[in-house]
GUSE-859096 format. One record per atom (N, C-alpha, C): x, y, z; atom name; residue number from 1; residue in one letter. Coordinates in Angstrom, 3 decimals. Layout:
<recs>
+----------+----------+----------+------+-----+------+
|        u |        v |        w | atom |  nr | rest |
+----------+----------+----------+------+-----+------+
|        X |        Y |        Z |   CA | NUM |    a |
...
+----------+----------+----------+------+-----+------+
</recs>
This chain:
<recs>
+----------+----------+----------+------+-----+------+
|        u |        v |        w | atom |  nr | rest |
+----------+----------+----------+------+-----+------+
|    9.297 |    9.528 |   -9.908 |    N |   1 |    m |
|    8.415 |    8.405 |   -9.575 |   CA |   1 |    m |
|    8.857 |    7.524 |   -8.598 |    C |   1 |    m |
|   10.290 |    7.516 |   -8.455 |    N |   2 |    g |
|   11.050 |    6.675 |   -7.156 |   CA |   2 |    g |
|   10.622 |    7.115 |   -5.936 |    C |   2 |    g |
|   10.208 |    8.586 |   -5.594 |    N |   3 |    y |
|   10.053 |    9.096 |   -4.497 |   CA |   3 |    y |
|    8.429 |    8.827 |   -4.245 |    C |   3 |    y |
|    7.700 |    8.778 |   -5.271 |    N |   4 |    a |
|    6.315 |    8.435 |   -4.931 |   CA |   4 |    a |
|    6.258 |    6.958 |   -4.698 |    C |   4 |    a |
|    6.895 |    6.221 |   -5.178 |    N |   5 |    a |
|    6.864 |    4.661 |   -4.912 |   CA |   5 |    a |
|    7.354 |    4.394 |   -3.406 |    C |   5 |    a |
|    8.346 |    5.187 |   -2.927 |    N |   6 |    l |
|    8.763 |    5.264 |   -1.577 |   CA |   6 |    l |
|    7.640 |    5.750 |   -0.544 |    C |   6 |    l |
|    7.094 |    6.933 |   -0.952 |    N |   7 |    g |
|    6.081 |    7.375 |   -0.204 |   CA |   7 |    g |
|    5.005 |    6.419 |   -0.070 |    C |   7 |    g |
|    4.523 |    6.062 |   -1.083 |    N |   8 |    l |
|    3.388 |    4.804 |   -1.099 |   CA |   8 |    l |
|    3.709 |    3.656 |    0.045 |    C |   8 |    l |
|    5.079 |    3.188 |   -0.162 |    N |   9 |    s |
|    5.569 |    2.033 |    0.579 |   CA |   9 |    s |
|    5.512 |    2.324 |    2.185 |    C |   9 |    s |
|    5.908 |    3.646 |    2.462 |    N |  10 |    i |
|    5.999 |    4.163 |    3.904 |   CA |  10 |    i |
|    4.390 |    4.226 |    4.368 |    C |  10 |    i |
|    3.579 |    4.958 |    3.395 |    N |  11 |    v |
|    2.183 |    5.180 |    3.749 |   CA |  11 |    v |
|    1.527 |    3.669 |    4.084 |    C |  11 |    v |
|    1.806 |    2.854 |    2.970 |    N |  12 |    g |
|    1.022 |    1.512 |    3.293 |   CA |  12 |    g |
|    1.657 |    0.403 |    4.533 |    C |  12 |    g |
|    3.251 |    0.934 |    4.692 |    N |  13 |    f |
|    3.639 |    0.087 |    5.844 |   CA |  13 |    f |
|    2.954 |    0.704 |    7.411 |    C |  13 |    f |
|    3.022 |    1.852 |    7.317 |    N |  14 |    v |
|    2.688 |    2.683 |    8.666 |   CA |  14 |    v |
|    1.194 |    2.211 |    9.086 |    C |  14 |    v |
|    0.223 |    2.131 |    7.745 |    N |  15 |    t |
|   -1.048 |    1.981 |    7.820 |   CA |  15 |    t |
|   -1.309 |    0.577 |    8.287 |    C |  15 |    t |
|   -0.632 |   -0.304 |    7.790 |    N |  16 |    g |
|   -0.358 |   -1.774 |    8.252 |   CA |  16 |    g |
|   -0.221 |   -2.013 |    9.714 |    C |  16 |    g |
|    0.616 |   -1.055 |   10.072 |    N |  17 |    l |
|    0.870 |   -1.222 |   11.398 |   CA |  17 |    l |
|   -0.071 |   -0.729 |   12.561 |    C |  17 |    l |
|   -0.597 |    0.293 |   12.193 |    N |  18 |    v |
|   -1.689 |    1.089 |   13.126 |   CA |  18 |    v |
|   -3.196 |    0.978 |   12.700 |    C |  18 |    v |
|   -3.504 |    0.510 |   11.640 |    N |  19 |    s |
|   -4.890 |    0.485 |   10.931 |   CA |  19 |    s |
|   -5.680 |   -0.714 |   10.787 |    C |  19 |    s |
|   -6.959 |   -0.783 |   10.919 |    N |  20 |    p |
|   -7.411 |   -2.327 |   10.494 |   CA |  20 |    p |
|   -7.679 |   -2.034 |    8.967 |    C |  20 |    p |
|   -8.285 |   -3.079 |    8.276 |    N |  21 |    f |
|   -8.205 |   -3.332 |    7.058 |   CA |  21 |    f |
|   -9.328 |   -2.401 |    6.240 |    C |  21 |    f |
|  -10.039 |   -1.857 |    7.032 |    N |  22 |    k |
|  -11.170 |   -0.994 |    6.365 |   CA |  22 |    k |
|  -10.356 |    0.254 |    5.845 |    C |  22 |    k |
|   -9.343 |    0.756 |    6.695 |    N |  23 |    v |
|   -8.525 |    1.860 |    6.319 |   CA |  23 |    v |
|   -7.995 |    1.585 |    4.912 |    C |  23 |    v |
|   -7.420 |    0.510 |    4.796 |    N |  24 |    l |
|   -6.713 |    0.146 |    3.379 |   CA |  24 |    l |
|   -7.497 |    0.472 |    2.363 |    C |  24 |    l |
|   -9.083 |    0.031 |    2.426 |    N |  25 |    l |
|   -9.689 |    0.108 |    1.335 |   CA |  25 |    l |
|  -10.113 |    1.455 |    1.042 |    C |  25 |    l |
|  -10.044 |    2.320 |    1.974 |    N |  26 |    l |
|  -10.006 |    3.925 |    1.699 |   CA |  26 |    l |
|   -9.024 |    4.296 |    0.969 |    C |  26 |    l |
|   -7.835 |    4.179 |    1.575 |    N |  27 |    f |
|   -6.694 |    4.397 |    0.561 |   CA |  27 |    f |
|   -6.504 |    3.635 |   -0.598 |    C |  27 |    f |
|   -6.679 |    2.468 |   -0.926 |    N |  28 |    v |
|   -6.998 |    1.982 |   -2.242 |   CA |  28 |    v |
|   -7.898 |    2.884 |   -3.234 |    C |  28 |    v |
|   -9.279 |    3.235 |   -2.718 |    N |  29 |    l |
|   -9.909 |    3.797 |   -3.584 |   CA |  29 |    l |
|   -9.455 |    5.187 |   -3.745 |    C |  29 |    l |
|   -8.953 |    5.852 |   -2.876 |    N |  30 |    l |
|   -8.431 |    7.187 |   -2.921 |   CA |  30 |    l |
|   -7.026 |    7.094 |   -4.039 |    C |  30 |    l |
|   -6.478 |    6.333 |   -3.702 |    N |  31 |    l |
|   -5.178 |    5.966 |   -4.622 |   CA |  31 |    l |
|   -5.401 |    5.744 |   -6.052 |    C |  31 |    l |
|   -6.857 |    5.103 |   -6.407 |    N |  32 |    l |
|   -7.035 |    4.735 |   -7.694 |   CA |  32 |    l |
|   -7.335 |    6.159 |   -8.426 |    C |  32 |    l |
|   -8.298 |    7.077 |   -7.853 |    N |  33 |    f |
|   -8.700 |    8.255 |   -8.544 |   CA |  33 |    f |
|   -7.342 |    8.991 |   -8.686 |    C |  33 |    f |
|   -6.331 |    9.064 |   -7.594 |    N |  34 |    v |
|   -5.127 |   10.035 |   -7.762 |   CA |  34 |    v |
|   -4.425 |    9.596 |   -8.918 |    C |  34 |    v |
|   -4.213 |    8.364 |   -8.988 |    N |  35 |    s |
|   -3.292 |    7.722 |   -9.996 |   CA |  35 |    s |
|   -3.886 |    8.051 |  -11.219 |    C |  35 |    s |
|   -5.118 |    7.784 |  -11.529 |    N |  36 |    i |
|   -5.807 |    8.178 |  -12.862 |   CA |  36 |    i |
|   -5.940 |    9.494 |  -13.157 |    C |  36 |    i |
|   -5.848 |   10.320 |  -12.041 |    N |  37 |    g |
|   -5.824 |   11.898 |  -12.410 |   CA |  37 |    g |
|   -4.403 |   12.075 |  -12.878 |    C |  37 |    g |
|   -3.448 |   11.500 |  -12.091 |    N |  38 |    f |
|   -1.884 |   11.844 |  -12.484 |   CA |  38 |    f |
|   -1.576 |   11.466 |  -13.757 |    C |  38 |    f |
|   -2.242 |   10.265 |  -14.097 |    N |  39 |    a |
|   -1.939 |    9.845 |  -15.345 |   CA |  39 |    a |
|   -2.515 |   10.723 |  -16.747 |    C |  39 |    a |
|   -3.906 |   11.109 |  -16.379 |    N |  40 |    v |
|   -4.465 |   12.089 |  -17.493 |   CA |  40 |    v |
|   -3.678 |   13.350 |  -17.489 |    C |  40 |    v |
|   -3.343 |   13.862 |  -16.445 |    N |  41 |    a |
|   -2.529 |   15.184 |  -16.369 |   CA |  41 |    a |
|   -1.191 |   15.062 |  -17.147 |    C |  41 |    a |
|   -0.681 |   13.946 |  -16.994 |    N |  42 |    n |
|    0.600 |   13.923 |  -17.675 |   CA |  42 |    n |
|    0.602 |   13.350 |  -19.101 |    C |  42 |    n |
|   -0.632 |   13.146 |  -19.653 |    N |  43 |    g |
|   -1.229 |   12.601 |  -20.946 |   CA |  43 |    g |
|   -0.642 |   11.240 |  -21.360 |    C |  43 |    g |
|   -0.741 |   10.313 |  -20.486 |    N |  44 |    l |
|   -0.186 |    8.993 |  -20.602 |   CA |  44 |    l |
|   -1.486 |    8.308 |  -21.367 |    C |  44 |    l |
|   -0.741 |    7.297 |  -22.085 |    N |  45 |    s |
|   -1.795 |    6.450 |  -22.869 |   CA |  45 |    s |
|   -2.823 |    5.582 |  -22.118 |    C |  45 |    s |
|   -3.604 |    4.658 |  -22.480 |    N |  46 |    l |
|   -4.322 |    3.964 |  -21.567 |   CA |  46 |    l |
|   -3.631 |    2.834 |  -20.986 |    C |  46 |    l |
|   -2.803 |    2.094 |  -21.752 |    N |  47 |    l |
|   -1.859 |    1.201 |  -21.377 |   CA |  47 |    l |
|   -1.056 |    1.887 |  -20.292 |    C |  47 |    l |
|   -0.417 |    2.845 |  -20.331 |    N |  48 |    r |
|    0.360 |    3.326 |  -19.310 |   CA |  48 |    r |
|   -0.481 |    3.903 |  -18.200 |    C |  48 |    r |
|   -1.449 |    4.307 |  -18.320 |    N |  49 |    t |
|   -2.478 |    4.513 |  -17.111 |   CA |  49 |    t |
|   -2.502 |    3.362 |  -16.410 |    C |  49 |    t |
|   -3.042 |    2.017 |  -17.034 |    N |  50 |    a |
|   -3.318 |    1.082 |  -16.500 |   CA |  50 |    a |
|   -2.003 |    0.559 |  -15.598 |    C |  50 |    a |
|   -0.764 |    0.678 |  -16.221 |    N |  51 |    l |
|    0.190 |    0.436 |  -15.523 |   CA |  51 |    l |
|    0.585 |    1.351 |  -14.152 |    C |  51 |    l |
|    0.486 |    2.425 |  -14.206 |    N |  52 |    v |
|    0.566 |    3.346 |  -13.082 |   CA |  52 |    v |
|   -0.565 |    2.865 |  -12.328 |    C |  52 |    v |
|   -1.753 |    2.736 |  -12.553 |    N |  53 |    v |
|   -2.535 |    2.282 |  -11.553 |   CA |  53 |    v |
|   -2.325 |    0.779 |  -10.779 |    C |  53 |    v |
|   -1.819 |    0.073 |  -11.723 |    N |  54 |    v |
|   -1.479 |   -1.314 |  -11.118 |   CA |  54 |    v |
|   -0.312 |   -1.245 |  -10.201 |    C |  54 |    v |
|    0.687 |   -0.624 |  -10.641 |    N |  55 |    a |
|    2.070 |   -0.388 |   -9.869 |   CA |  55 |    a |
|    1.639 |    0.288 |   -8.392 |    C |  55 |    a |
|    1.021 |    1.236 |   -8.507 |    N |  56 |    a |
|    0.495 |    2.118 |   -7.346 |   CA |  56 |    a |
|   -0.030 |    1.126 |   -6.272 |    C |  56 |    a |
|   -1.276 |    0.457 |   -6.760 |    N |  57 |    q |
|   -1.956 |   -0.447 |   -5.881 |   CA |  57 |    q |
|   -1.200 |   -1.527 |   -5.297 |    C |  57 |    q |
|   -0.021 |   -2.169 |   -6.149 |    N |  58 |    t |
|    0.756 |   -3.333 |   -5.666 |   CA |  58 |    t |
|    1.483 |   -2.753 |   -4.521 |    C |  58 |    t |
|    2.213 |   -1.596 |   -4.883 |    N |  59 |    i |
|    2.944 |   -0.964 |   -3.927 |   CA |  59 |    i |
|    2.300 |   -0.888 |   -2.515 |    C |  59 |    i |
|    1.282 |   -0.220 |   -2.620 |    N |  60 |    i |
|    0.561 |   -0.034 |   -1.180 |   CA |  60 |    i |
|   -0.268 |   -1.026 |   -0.504 |    C |  60 |    i |
|   -0.553 |   -2.067 |   -1.200 |    N |  61 |    q |
|   -1.114 |   -3.236 |   -0.744 |   CA |  61 |    q |
|   -0.053 |   -4.216 |   -0.147 |    C |  61 |    q |
|    1.050 |   -4.137 |   -1.018 |    N |  62 |    t |
|    2.131 |   -5.115 |   -0.429 |   CA |  62 |    t |
|    2.744 |   -4.537 |    0.735 |    C |  62 |    t |
|    2.836 |   -3.343 |    0.912 |    N |  63 |    s |
|    3.565 |   -2.646 |    2.038 |   CA |  63 |    s |
|    2.540 |   -2.551 |    3.162 |    C |  63 |    s |
|    1.274 |   -2.675 |    3.245 |    N |  64 |    y |
|    0.365 |   -2.801 |    4.141 |   CA |  64 |    y |
|    0.444 |   -4.296 |    4.685 |    C |  64 |    y |
|    0.352 |   -5.206 |    3.749 |    N |  65 |    f |
|    0.319 |   -6.633 |    4.208 |   CA |  65 |    f |
|    1.872 |   -6.599 |    5.114 |    C |  65 |    f |
|    2.974 |   -6.130 |    4.794 |    N |  66 |    l |
|    4.111 |   -6.253 |    5.370 |   CA |  66 |    l |
|    3.836 |   -5.614 |    6.890 |    C |  66 |    l |
|    3.301 |   -4.366 |    6.839 |    N |  67 |    g |
|    2.975 |   -3.761 |    8.137 |   CA |  67 |    g |
|    2.175 |   -4.630 |    8.941 |    C |  67 |    g |
|    1.256 |   -5.359 |    8.486 |    N |  68 |    a |
|    0.197 |   -6.006 |    9.342 |   CA |  68 |    a |
|    0.883 |   -7.157 |    9.746 |    C |  68 |    a |
|    1.739 |   -7.787 |    8.972 |    N |  69 |    v |
|    2.747 |   -8.941 |    9.428 |   CA |  69 |    v |
|    3.327 |   -8.366 |   10.624 |    C |  69 |    v |
|    3.930 |   -7.286 |   10.582 |    N |  70 |    a |
|    5.047 |   -6.846 |   11.404 |   CA |  70 |    a |
|    4.358 |   -6.446 |   12.826 |    C |  70 |    a |
|    2.921 |   -5.963 |   12.634 |    N |  71 |    r |
|    2.178 |   -5.507 |   13.640 |   CA |  71 |    r |
|    1.921 |   -6.832 |   14.486 |    C |  71 |    r |
|    1.660 |   -8.068 |   13.982 |    N |  72 |    y |
|    1.270 |   -9.393 |   14.501 |   CA |  72 |    y |
|    2.432 |   -9.830 |   15.236 |    C |  72 |    y |
|    3.780 |   -9.844 |   14.269 |    N |  73 |    a |
|    4.902 |  -10.168 |   15.080 |   CA |  73 |    a |
|    5.103 |   -9.339 |   16.545 |    C |  73 |    a |
|    4.858 |   -8.132 |   16.437 |    N |  74 |    l |
|    5.308 |   -7.450 |   17.475 |   CA |  74 |    l |
|    4.061 |   -7.451 |   18.710 |    C |  74 |    l |
|    2.842 |   -7.820 |   18.531 |    N |  75 |    t |
|    1.852 |   -7.858 |   19.706 |   CA |  75 |    t |
|    1.652 |   -9.334 |   20.018 |    C |  75 |    t |
|    1.770 |  -10.348 |   19.311 |    N |  76 |    h |
|    1.861 |  -11.481 |   19.646 |   CA |  76 |    h |
|    3.098 |  -12.291 |   19.771 |    C |  76 |    h |
|    4.043 |  -11.912 |   20.476 |    N |  77 |    n |
|    5.221 |  -12.438 |   20.732 |   CA |  77 |    n |
|    5.482 |  -13.200 |   21.991 |    C |  77 |    n |
|    4.671 |  -14.118 |   22.086 |    N |  78 |    r |
|    4.640 |  -14.938 |   23.421 |   CA |  78 |    r |
|    5.656 |  -16.017 |   23.394 |    C |  78 |    r |
|    6.413 |  -16.566 |   24.202 |    N |  79 |    m |
|    7.098 |  -17.752 |   24.307 |   CA |  79 |    m |
|    6.211 |  -19.072 |   24.462 |    C |  79 |    m |
|    6.403 |  -20.043 |   23.374 |    N |  80 |    r |
|    5.617 |  -21.132 |   23.493 |   CA |  80 |    r |
|    6.522 |  -22.071 |   24.229 |    C |  80 |    r |
|    5.873 |  -22.826 |   24.999 |    N |  81 |    p |
|    6.829 |  -24.159 |   25.228 |   CA |  81 |    p |
|    7.089 |  -25.208 |   24.391 |    C |  81 |    p |
|    8.294 |  -25.734 |   24.269 |    N |  82 |    v |
|    8.661 |  -26.418 |   23.059 |   CA |  82 |    v |
|    8.493 |  -27.973 |   23.710 |    C |  82 |    v |
|    7.775 |  -28.648 |   23.015 |    N |  83 |    l |
|    7.453 |  -30.251 |   23.424 |   CA |  83 |    l |
|    8.449 |  -31.055 |   23.157 |    C |  83 |    l |
+----------+----------+----------+------+-----+------+
</recs>
């Protein structure tokens, strides 16, 4: 599970660096179905399935946000005069 979380965070960060918001929506929808399928395949209860879905969505959306902030910081790096 740790490697899956690391992979999700890397995918989210790279997506935030190079892609618009619409791409995140596609990843979130795809991740919803994949995480539900994972939980059902492993025989998890309804509560644990919900936790898997929420954890996966939180990881990818947070890392996307950090990637988008990094993209903004890298592309809008102008010096502003001090008043």
